[in-house]
Each structure stands twice: as C-alpha cells, then as structure tokens.
N, C-alpha and C positions, 0 to 999 in steps of 0.2 A: 892479525886484524880480523880475518875471517872467522877465527875460533871465538873471538870475543863477541862477535855479532850472533853467532849461533848460540852462545851461552846466554846472552842477553834476551834472545828471542825465546829460548826455553823457559827462562825465568819469567818473562812476561806472560807466556802462554798459561803457566800454572797460577798466575795471579790476576788475570783478567776476569772481570766479575761476570762469568757466565753461570748458568744455572748449576752445572756440575761443580764448578769451583766454590760456588756459595755453599753447596751441600757438603763438600769436603771441609770448608772452613768451619762450618757449624759442627761437624763431627770433630774436627781437631780441638775446638772449643770445649766439647763435652769431655774429651780425654783430659785436657788441662783442669777443667773444673772438678773432675772426679778424683784428680790426684795421681792418676795413672801416668800421666805425661813425664813426670819427674823421674819415675823408676825407668820408663822406656828411654829417656834421655840418657840415664847413667848406663844402661845395658847396650843401647845401640849407637848413641852419639847423634850429635845434630846433623851431621852429614846424611845418615840414613833417614832420620825423621823429616828432613826438609827435602828429600828426593822425590822425583815425580812417581817412581815406582811405589813408594810408600803411600803417597796420596792417592794413587789408583787403588791400593790395597784397602785404604780406609773407606774409599767410596763404596766398595763391594760389601760392606757389612752394615747392619743396622745396629749401630753403637747405642742408640737410645734404649733399645730392648736389651741388649747384651749387658750393659752396665748396671741394670736393675738387679742381677743375680751374680753373686760371687762365682758361682760354678761355671756360668756362661763365660764370665770375665776370665777365668782361668783357661778355659778351652780356647777363647779368642787369642790369648797370650801364646799358647802352644802353636796355634795356627800361624801366628805371626812369626814365632821362631823358625817354623819350617819354611816359611815364605822367604825370610831374610836369608837362611842357609841356602835355599834353593837358588835364589837370585844372585847369591854371593855379595850381598850388599854389605 
C-alpha cells in the first residue's frame, strides 16, 4: 500500500501544473509536433519517455531552438543517447 502511495505521489508531482511542468509539457508537445517523438518512442519505449528523469532532461534543453536545425537535432539525439545509457534507463 505504501509503494502505491509513493508511486501516485510521484505521478502527481510530475503532472501538477507548476511553471516547470508547463515548460516540460510545452517541450514534449514540440517533440510530438516535429515528428521526433515517434522515433524516440520506438527507440526508448514509453517507460523511458514518461519517466521523471527524461522530463528533467527535456527541461534542460532549448528544444525550440534545437528543432530548427537538423544538425542541432542530431547532436541533441546523441546527447539523449548518452544520457539514457548513463542513467541506465
């Protein structure tokens, strides 16, 4: 029962409408709109993409600027690969 409460509290923390969570949600929408989300979903799976660690990774990047240039987008994907491997997600 305690594990369920911890899981629920973690879920609510990432979805609560704070400034940080709104920024992350906006950036996730950008990924979905650009078409990159589908390839990330195939590569990493929904467990990684909906994790708190991935959300924090997204928050640290200016995706609005990165998605304008394919070269920067490729560099961002390499950074994401190394982040996922480093954290063993």
